N, CA, C and O of each residue as an XYZ file, in Angstrom:
288
protein
N      -8.561    -12.499    -11.104
C      -8.310    -13.381    -12.192
C      -9.388    -14.480    -12.239
O      -9.722    -15.055    -11.203
N      -9.908    -14.761    -13.374
C     -10.973    -15.788    -13.463
C     -10.527    -17.119    -13.029
O      -9.438    -17.565    -13.392
N     -11.376    -17.804    -12.221
C     -11.036    -19.156    -11.753
C     -10.246    -19.191    -10.497
O     -10.012    -20.291     -9.995
N      -9.785    -18.045     -9.905
C      -9.147    -18.052     -8.634
C     -10.047    -17.552     -7.583
O     -10.475    -16.400     -7.651
N     -10.368    -18.352     -6.597
C     -11.278    -17.963     -5.499
C     -10.566    -17.386     -4.309
O     -11.053    -16.440     -3.691
N      -9.385    -17.955     -3.965
C      -8.633    -17.522     -2.758
C      -7.254    -17.542     -3.075
O      -6.830    -18.264     -3.977
N      -6.456    -16.738     -2.343
C      -4.982    -16.816     -2.306
C      -4.591    -16.964     -0.823
O      -4.887    -16.070     -0.030
N      -3.962    -18.019     -0.448
C      -3.585    -18.267      0.966
C      -2.081    -17.840      1.127
O      -1.193    -18.514      0.603
N      -1.811    -16.719      1.855
C      -0.566    -16.288      2.252
C      -0.270    -16.833      3.587
O      -0.722    -16.310      4.606
N       0.517    -17.924      3.597
C       0.764    -18.553      4.885
C       1.951    -17.893      5.682
O       3.120    -18.031      5.321
N       1.609    -17.233      6.690
C       2.679    -16.530      7.489
C       2.863    -17.292      8.771
O       3.255    -16.659      9.752
N       2.628    -18.563      8.874
C       2.779    -19.328     10.113
C       3.613    -20.531      9.972
O       3.937    -21.165     10.977
N       3.993    -20.901      8.756
C       4.698    -22.166      8.525
C       6.170    -22.042      9.312
O       6.948    -21.121      9.064
N       6.423    -22.993     10.200
C       7.732    -22.996     10.919
C       8.842    -23.808     10.277
O       9.972    -23.821     10.764
N       8.524    -24.472      9.204
C       9.482    -25.439      8.573
C      10.718    -24.664      8.140
O      10.606    -23.705      7.376
N      11.917    -25.068      8.624
C      13.172    -24.404      8.353
C      13.369    -24.106      6.823
O      13.787    -23.014      6.438
N      13.061    -25.089      6.008
C      13.348    -24.856      4.573
C      12.482    -23.657      4.020
O      12.892    -22.952      3.098
N      11.389    -23.484      4.570
C      10.444    -22.411      4.186
C      10.927    -21.045      4.788
O      11.045    -20.045      4.080
N      11.203    -21.053      6.139
C      11.629    -19.848      6.884
C      12.916    -19.322      6.322
O      13.108    -18.111      6.210
N      13.805    -20.228      5.965
C      15.161    -19.804      5.544
C      15.140    -18.956      4.182
O      16.102    -18.278      3.819
N      13.995    -19.063      3.501
C      13.824    -18.297      2.263
C      13.022    -17.073      2.466
O      12.630    -16.411      1.505
N      12.757    -16.743      3.736
C      11.995    -15.460      4.054
C      10.458    -15.613      3.900
O       9.721    -14.631      3.820
N      10.013    -16.894      3.863
C       8.685    -17.196      3.780
C       8.116    -17.732      5.052
O       8.833    -17.825      6.049
N       6.819    -18.100      5.065
C       6.288    -18.677      6.253
C       6.305    -17.709      7.462
O       6.023    -16.516      7.348
N       6.644    -18.283      8.591
C       6.609    -17.502      9.875
C       7.686    -16.441      9.853
O       7.596    -15.536     10.681
N       8.660    -16.450      9.028
C       9.645    -15.463      8.982
C       9.075    -14.071      8.510
O       9.656    -13.021      8.785
N       7.987    -14.120      7.835
C       7.242    -12.925      7.436
C       6.736    -12.120      8.642
O       6.536    -10.910      8.541
N       6.524    -12.814      9.812
C       6.125    -12.083     10.969
C       7.213    -11.167     11.510
O       6.946    -10.283     12.324
N       8.382    -11.374     11.073
C       9.560    -10.547     11.519
C       9.696     -9.296     10.692
O      10.399     -8.353     11.056
N       9.015     -9.310      9.588
C       9.081     -8.150      8.660
C       7.659     -7.759      8.290
O       7.207     -8.055      7.184
N       6.934     -7.089      9.212
C       5.603     -6.704      8.941
C       5.304     -5.789      7.741
O       4.297     -5.919      7.046
N       6.289     -4.818      7.539
C       6.029     -4.000      6.386
C       6.167     -4.783      5.056
O       5.479     -4.426      4.100
N       7.005     -5.816      4.942
C       7.004     -6.623      3.788
C       5.715     -7.448      3.687
O       5.134     -7.577      2.609
N       5.286     -7.993      4.802
C       4.047     -8.761      4.782
C       2.859     -7.885      4.309
O       2.007     -8.323      3.537
N       2.846     -6.669      4.792
C       1.794     -5.764      4.382
C       1.867     -5.428      2.893
O       0.842     -5.318      2.220
N       3.085     -5.269      2.391
C       3.207     -5.012      0.960
C       2.773     -6.185      0.147
O       2.151     -6.001     -0.900
N       3.074     -7.401      0.581
C       2.550     -8.608     -0.122
C       1.036     -8.626     -0.152
O       0.435     -8.849     -1.203
N       0.400     -8.390      1.019
C      -1.031     -8.381      1.084
C      -1.624     -7.385      0.115
O      -2.516     -7.711     -0.668
N      -1.096     -6.113      0.180
C      -1.516     -5.024     -0.715
C      -1.379     -5.427     -2.202
O      -2.199     -5.057     -3.042
N      -0.342     -6.176     -2.484
C      -0.092     -6.590     -3.902
C      -1.125     -7.674     -4.268
O      -1.620     -7.700     -5.395
N      -1.442     -8.553     -3.332
C      -2.418     -9.615     -3.630
C      -3.812     -8.998     -3.743
O      -4.558     -9.367     -4.649
N      -4.175     -8.114     -2.896
C      -5.502     -7.441     -2.840
C      -5.249     -5.941     -2.538
O      -4.819     -5.563     -1.449
N      -5.527     -5.146     -3.523
C      -5.099     -3.714     -3.456
C      -5.453     -3.028     -2.152
O      -4.650     -2.248     -1.640
N      -6.665     -3.299     -1.578
C      -7.058     -2.518     -0.344
C      -6.898     -3.316      0.880
O      -7.382     -2.883      1.926
N      -6.258     -4.460      0.858
C      -6.026     -5.317      2.124
C      -6.688     -6.609      2.062
O      -7.292     -6.957      1.048
N      -6.600     -7.343      3.109
C      -7.057     -8.734      3.179
C      -8.621     -8.679      3.496
O      -9.129     -7.724      4.083
N      -9.294     -9.725      3.079
C     -10.734     -9.931      3.401
C     -10.844    -10.840      4.637
O     -11.830    -10.770      5.372
N      -9.852    -11.676      4.860
C     -10.007    -12.701      5.876
C      -8.604    -12.987      6.411
O      -7.661    -13.057      5.623
N      -8.443    -13.147      7.668
C      -7.206    -13.518      8.322
C      -7.431    -14.688      9.248
O      -8.328    -14.649     10.090
N      -6.645    -15.714      9.109
C      -6.745    -16.950      9.981
C      -5.534    -16.817     10.980
O      -4.431    -16.470     10.557
N      -5.742    -17.083     12.242
C      -4.733    -17.002     13.283
C      -4.439    -18.407     13.719
O      -5.377    -19.120     14.074
N      -3.224    -18.852     13.720
C      -2.825    -20.120     14.283
C      -2.393    -19.959     15.768
O      -1.650    -19.033     16.092
N      -2.838    -20.822     16.626
C      -2.639    -20.615     18.038
C      -1.285    -21.166     18.583
O      -1.119    -21.372     19.785
N      -0.328    -21.395     17.644
C       1.006    -21.778     18.097
C       2.036    -20.877     17.589
O       1.827    -20.230     16.564
N       3.177    -20.785     18.258
C       4.214    -20.071     17.792
C       5.173    -20.864     16.941
O       5.167    -22.095     16.962
N       6.000    -20.156     16.190
C       6.997    -20.895     15.347
C       7.925    -21.680     16.251
O       8.317    -22.781     15.863
N       8.297    -21.217     17.392
C       9.161    -21.927     18.295
C       8.614    -23.222     18.797
O       9.308    -24.225     18.968
N       7.260    -23.141     19.035
C       6.662    -24.345     19.602
C       6.367    -25.435     18.455
O       6.016    -26.578     18.746
N       6.515    -25.049     17.292
C       6.259    -25.826     16.086
C       4.867    -26.525     16.285
O       3.889    -25.835     16.572
N       4.765    -27.855     16.140
C       3.444    -28.440     16.185
C       3.285    -29.213     17.484
O       2.332    -29.980     17.619
N       4.171    -29.040     18.429
C       4.174    -29.811     19.700
C       3.407    -29.125     20.823
O       2.834    -29.805     21.674
N       3.383    -27.824     20.846
C       2.714    -27.069     22.029
C       1.215    -27.153     21.869
O       0.697    -27.421     20.785
N       0.533    -26.919     22.969
C      -0.875    -26.787     23.002
C      -1.317    -25.493     22.301
O      -0.562    -24.522     22.361
N      -2.457    -25.406     21.654
C      -2.872    -24.186     21.084
C      -3.187    -23.158     22.114
O      -3.840    -23.421     23.124
N      -2.690    -21.936     21.826
C      -2.902    -20.765     22.764
C      -4.232    -20.134     22.482
O      -4.276    -19.146     21.749
N      -5.344    -20.648     23.025
C      -6.654    -20.167     22.798
C      -6.824    -18.739     23.276
O      -7.477    -17.963     22.579
N      -6.265    -18.323     24.454
C      -6.386    -17.052     24.995
C      -5.706    -15.960     24.085
O      -6.267    -14.905     23.789
N      -4.475    -16.308     23.683
C      -3.799    -15.317     22.789
C      -4.604    -15.252     21.437
O      -4.785    -14.163     20.892
N      -5.045    -16.325     20.944
C      -5.840    -16.303     19.679
C      -7.086    -15.450     19.819
O      -7.414    -14.674     18.922
N      -7.788    -15.591     20.946
C      -9.003    -14.800     21.201
C      -8.678    -13.296     21.288
O      -9.419    -12.444     20.799
N      -7.512    -13.009     21.945
C      -7.082    -11.591     22.095
C      -6.836    -10.967     20.689
O      -7.188     -9.819     20.419
N      -6.225    -11.778     19.833
C      -5.789    -11.248     18.490
C      -7.188    -10.967     17.701
O      -7.172    -10.521     16.554
């Protein structure tokens, strides 16, 4: 679509009001749905994936897991 450069599908947000609606990090519990959403946004898959180094459970308080991020 003209004028749209990127679409950010945030699959890492731990905020309860986001997760309770099936969005944010709750998408990580349903990988087929997340895949379908990505395919809908971009027919052949994603061009770029950003990985956050914290888990939903650690919220914003834990240190970033650089080793796990590197492995991904």
